[in-house]
Phi, psi and omega in degrees: 000126182279145182251154172234153175230113177255136184239103177272120190219159172216134181300338183282357181261120180295325179290331178292320175304311181297322176297319179302326183289339182256336187299317181304318177295319180298316178296316181296318178301328182268358179068035180231164174263147175280139170260115185276130181232085174294128179227167179260107186298322176303319176294323174297313179300316181298317184288328184262350184077012178277168173210164179298141178302333182293346180287345179249109191309312181296320180291326181297314180300313181296316181299323179295319177294321183292318178300317180297319180300311182293324177298318178295317180299321184276346188068033184254130175294135181204131173228121182300131185287122182288351178267002180293140359276147178246135177292115186264014182305311181295317182296320182284328173299320175302316179299318177296325181286323180276347184305139181063024173238163180297342183271354188299309182296324176298318178297310181303310182301313183300315185289318177296316181294319179299321184284314192247005173236314187266355178057038180282147176273087183284008171275354180254125181303324180294325178289319176301314181302318182295316177299316178302311183298320180293335178272001183079019177257151185270115180300327179293319177298319179303314181299320179294320184293313185289345177267351182286128181300323179296321178294318178299317180293322179299313180296317178298318179295317180293323176297314180296321179296320176301314180297314182297328180274356176113001180293141177227003178187190182223147359280149173238136180237144170236127170252102192062239177261001184272120184265143173226139180240134171101144180290342176277009176247015182297332176294327178291320177299312182296320178297317180299323179291326185278341179296140180292000000 
């Protein structure tokens, strides 16, 4: 039986960044490709009544410690972004625009690193343009993409699909119809991919 791995993600989620650092190896070990699903986490929160853990002070303190633990375990560079939370609408439209193009992985890598390693304020258009330029991407092309009605609808459609399938946060993974939530559930994702 062939397996599929869908990765619903938003750049604004630190746990999604950590999952992103590990997912390619998990997929390679299972001999499958990742199906990338950029969604708007704010839209998911609004629809499901969920909220970021940082909205609860005690949970926020714990989450920061836990993120550092997982970053060490994964050997992943990570510095919590002082500009968090950042409205990711523009960034996620960019992901939807570059999806299924040769530039997609370059874009995703640039944005995750800018957000969770380099501590860039990706809420500012001029900072986004700088990051794009450093990655060899054209800021003018990016502006055209994020203004395109088809791209906007694509992001909206993927977000609605995530909600309809039961997602309430990020990262969310689907192995077939089996949903897993959170970067701390990657072992379950790997197990599900290995099951016959």
